[in-house]
N, C-alpha and C positions, 0 to 999 in steps of 0.2 A: 372626423375625430373619434365620435362615440365607436363607430367601428373598429378603428384602429385600436382602442382602449381593450375592447371586448376581443379583439382580436390576442393582443397582449396578455390577457388574463388567461383565456383559454390555454394559451401556449404554457403560461405560468404553471398552470393546474397539471397539465398532462406532464410537464417536465418534473414535477414535485411528486406525482404518483409513482412515474416511472423510477424516479431516483429511490424513493422509499422502497419500492417494490424489490429493485434490484439490492438495494442495502440488507433489506430481510433476506433475501436468500443467500447473501453471502456471510451475513452474521450466522446463520443457522447452521451453515457448515463448521462453524467453529465452537457449537455448543454440543456438550455430551450426552446426546439422547440415547436411550436404551432401544429405541426401535429405529428401524430404516426411514429417514425422512428425505433421502435421496430424489425420490420422485416429486416430492412437494418443492424441492429447491429447485430442480428442472423446470417445472411448472412454471413457479416465479419469475424465473431467467427468461423465458419463453414469453410470459405475460408482459414483461419488462420491454423486451424487444417489440412485441407488438403493438405496445402503447407508441414506441418511440417511431416506430414506421407511420402509426396514425398522424402522430405530432408531427412529423417530417412532411408527410404529403400535406397536412392541413396549410403549412405555413408557406409565403410566396416567398420563393428564394430568387437570388439573382442567377442568370442564367449560367454564367461562368462557373459560379460558385457550386451550384448543383450539379454540373457536370462532374466537378472535382469529389464531391460527395459521393457519387455514383462510382467514382473508380476507387477510392478508399472504403466504401462499403462493400465492393467486390472483391476487394482484396481481404476484408475482414470475412467475408464469406469463404473464402478459399482457405484462410486460416481455419475456421470453423470446421470445413470437410475434412481438413488434414487432420486436425488435433481432436475434434468433437467438442471445443471450448466455445462458448458463447461469449466470453468476457470483452475481447478485444471489440468484437462486431458492436457490442452494446454500447462499451465506454466510447467509441467513436460518434455512434448517433447520439447518446446522450449528451457529449459535449458539445456536439453541433447545436442542439436543441436548447442548450445553457446560455448561448451568445447574449441573450437579452437579461440574463440573470446575474445580478450582482454576487461578487466574489464572496463578500461577506455572509450573503445570503446562503451560498453553498457550504461555507462553513457552520453557519448555525444549524442548518438542515443536518449534515453529519453529527454535531454535537448533541441534539436532541433524540435523533436515532440513537446513538450510540448509547444516550441516558436511561432511554425506555430498554434497550436490550439487555443493558448489564441489571438494572433494576429486576425485569422480568426472570432475569436467569439466576440471579441470587436467591430471588423469591421462591423459585423451583427448587433451587438447592434446599435452600432452608426448610422446606416441609417434606423434603426427601425424594423428588421425582426426579432430580438430576443428581448422579453419584459425584463423588469427590476424587477425580481420577489422579494418582500418583505417579510420578514421573522421575527419573533420574536422568544425571548428565552423563552423556557419552564416555565421560572420561572415567566410568567406574566408580563415581562416588556413591556412597551409601545412604547420603541424606535425601529423603523423600521431598517432594517439592508439591504443594496443593494446587489444585485447579478450580475449586469451588464450582462444580457443574459445567466448566468448559471442558474442552478437548484435550488443553495443555495447560501447564502452569506458568507458561510465560504469557496468556493470551490477555488475562485481565490485568496485569501491569503493563502490558501494552497498549491495552485500550485506554488505560488513565492516562497514559503518556499522549497517546493521540488525541485525547478529547482536550488537553492542556493546549496542544497544537490548535486545535478547533477554537479553543476559547480565544486564544490570542489572535488567529486568524481575523476573528469576528470582531476584533476590538481595535485592532491594528497598533498604533505605537503610542507608547505615552500614559496620559492620564486615564483613557478609557479602562485600562487594564486595572482591575481591583487586586489591590495587593493581599487583601483576605482569602479572596478566591485561590491565587496562586498558592497560597500557604496551605490552604486546605488539599489541593492536588499534590503538593509536597509530602503531607502528612500521609495521605494515602498512598503514595509512592513508598515511602518508609514501612507503613504496615503489609502492604502486598509483597514487599521484598522478604519482610520476616519469615513468610509464610509458602510464598510463592519463589522466591531465590532467583528472581528473573534481573541479572546484573545489567543486562541492556537497558531494559525497561527505566530501572531506578538511576542509572548514569543519566540517561536522556530526562528524567523528569527533574532531577537535580539539577542538570546544567541550564535546562530551559527556565524552570523555576526562579534560580539566581538571577540568570540573566533578564527575566520579563520584570522582577522587583527592581532591578539596576536600570531599566530602561524609563523608570517613572524620573528619573533623573536626566535633564536636558544635557547637562556636562559631559554625563557618560554616553549620550545618545552620538554626540559630536566625536568623541573621542573614538566610539566602535564602528561609525558607519563605514571609513574605507575599510578596515581590516573584515569585517563581516561579509563585506560586498565582495572582496576579493577571494576570501575562501569559499562564497557560494558559487563562484563562476566556475570554479576548477573542482570542488568536490564530489559532482557526479563522476568525473572521470577518473578521480584519483581511487574513491570507493570501488567503483566497478573493474578498476586494474587490481586492486588489492584484494578484491574477493574473486578473482578469477585467475590470476597468475600464480599464486602459489599451487593451486590444484593443477594447472596447467604443466607448470615445470616440475611439480612431483610426479605426473603421470609419465613425464618425460625423463625423470631419474635425474634431474639437475638440481643440484644445491640442496640434497635431502636433508643434512643435517640441521639446515637453516629452517626448514619446513617443519621439521620436529620440534623444535623450540616453537616457531609459529603455533602448531595444534596444542603446544601448553597453555597458550594464552587464549587461542580461540576455540577450544575445545573439538579436536580432530577435523576441522573445516576443510584442509588441505587434503586429509586421507580421504574423506569422504567425496569432495569435487574431485579429486583424480579417479577414484574408483567409479564415480559416475560418467567421467570423460572415456575410460576404458572400456566401460560396459556399453553406453549409448553411443559415444562419438560425439563430434560435433558438426553440424549441420545449417547450412544456409536457412533452410526450415524442415524441422523435425516432423515428418508424418508420422506420428504416433499419438494414439489417443490417451487419456488419463488411466484408462484403465490396464491398457497395454504396457503403460510407464510403469504403474504401479506394480503389475505382475511380472515386471522384467526380472532375470537373476541378476543379481549384481554381487560381486564379490569384493568383499571390505575387509582387508588384512586376513586373509585366510577363511575368513566366514563368510556364508552365502545368504544372501537377503532376497526377499520378494520386493523388488521396488528399493528406493532409497530416499531418505529425507535429507532434504539439501537446507540447511538454515542461513541462506544467504538468496536474496531474491534475485540477485544480478548472475549469480551461478545456476540459478534454478531456471530462469528465463533462457541462458543460453542452452543448456542441456535439454531442457523440455520443448522448448520452441524454436530455437535455433538463434544464428547470428544476426537474422534481419529484425526479428521481434525484439531482440537485445537494442538494436541499435533505433528502433523506433521508440523505444521508452528511454534510452538516452536522449533524443530529439525532443521528447515530450518534457523530460523533467528541465533539461536548459531551456525550454520556452518558458516554463513556470517561472525560474529564475529571472529572464529577461522581463518576464512581466512585473514581478516585484522586486527588481533591484534596488530600487529608491526606497524602500520599506525595511529597514534595519531589522525590526521584529520578525519579518516574515521570511526575511532571509536567514534569521537564526534558527527557526522553525522548519524552514527548508533544509538545511546542514543535519540539523537533529533527524528528520526523517529520511535522508539519504544515508546517514551514518546507520542507522538502526536497521535498514535494509541489507548492510553490509553484513550482518551477522544474523539477519532475521530475515524472514520470508514472508513479507505483507504486500509487496507492492502491487499484487494481483487480487486484493481482497479490498473490503471496505474502509481498511484503516488509510490506506493512500488514496482514496477514491477521489476525495476532493481535488487531490495535487494534480491528479492525472487529468480530470476535469477542466481545470484552470489552465493547465499547460495546452491542451489541445484546443481548449476555445481559444488560446492568445492566437495559436497557429491560423484558425479559420477568422478570427476578426483582421488579423494582418491581411489576409486573402481578400476579405470584404473592403477594407480600405484601398487596396490595390485594383479591385474590380470596378 
């Protein structure tokens, strides 16, 4: 028993260190450094991967599951070779090593990492070591949006929204959620909207705050259980379709007047998506590194750009990585829903996260990392139960 407990503690320690190292690497990508930190970020990702390999070897796996891990790891390595991206390989191994970790602990670790990261970033901004990057909407609005030391104005408000998601994930449903903490998040959301103008984040914070406060009522929980579970079941498919179909049909010249109206609401997203499809194409697996993707000439409404920013995680994954990777993420997200479908509060959180990524691109970053880990962990656990 002592040996087993020691083994569990070692596994938890290696998982925690690997998670924090990866989280830091992904977080640094969003900070507006005036020097090139990409070598540090790559080193951190490689360190996280090395720690996870050690942790995986250290653990005693069931033979059938270990074979499956090797197969999936091989696929992740193929994706790494094709795209130069460590993310998928690391996340698969990280989720595999999180099977003994409680979901609430994963949310708590994410919350603390975000809290420390935001605090340090704002401190460096306040003392003048990080710039205030101003940005403007792609609908040619003249209103400047502040970033407070981050790369883009939407990052800080979205982090606050994700931290609220983590807080609810840590505490579950009902009485454990403290109303005053939810109100603080709501006020932070309103404050950041005043200066950062991130509509998606403030709507997400507002909706989730009101829902969390209402969930303290058992009567409200009973009323909302079935509707929220129903929406959670289908929202991933709905959001992926709504993010991709307008761009695809616009690229084919179908229903153009409708997509012009769509773009007036969602800030030229079908135009940018159609331009990306025309330029990059759609592949099962896109064999293109990020540097090649960013340097590719893309024509957008008669203008030529080096690469293109797609503010939709699902559109980005389709164009950047291909159909099979998008399908993989669909399976992972639906796996998260199946694991948490009896928890109305987490189902609501899941809906907000999926909706946010329809018009923002955070699925491959630290914001959605706990949701991906829990989704993949659920797949591994089911295989263990059958093994």
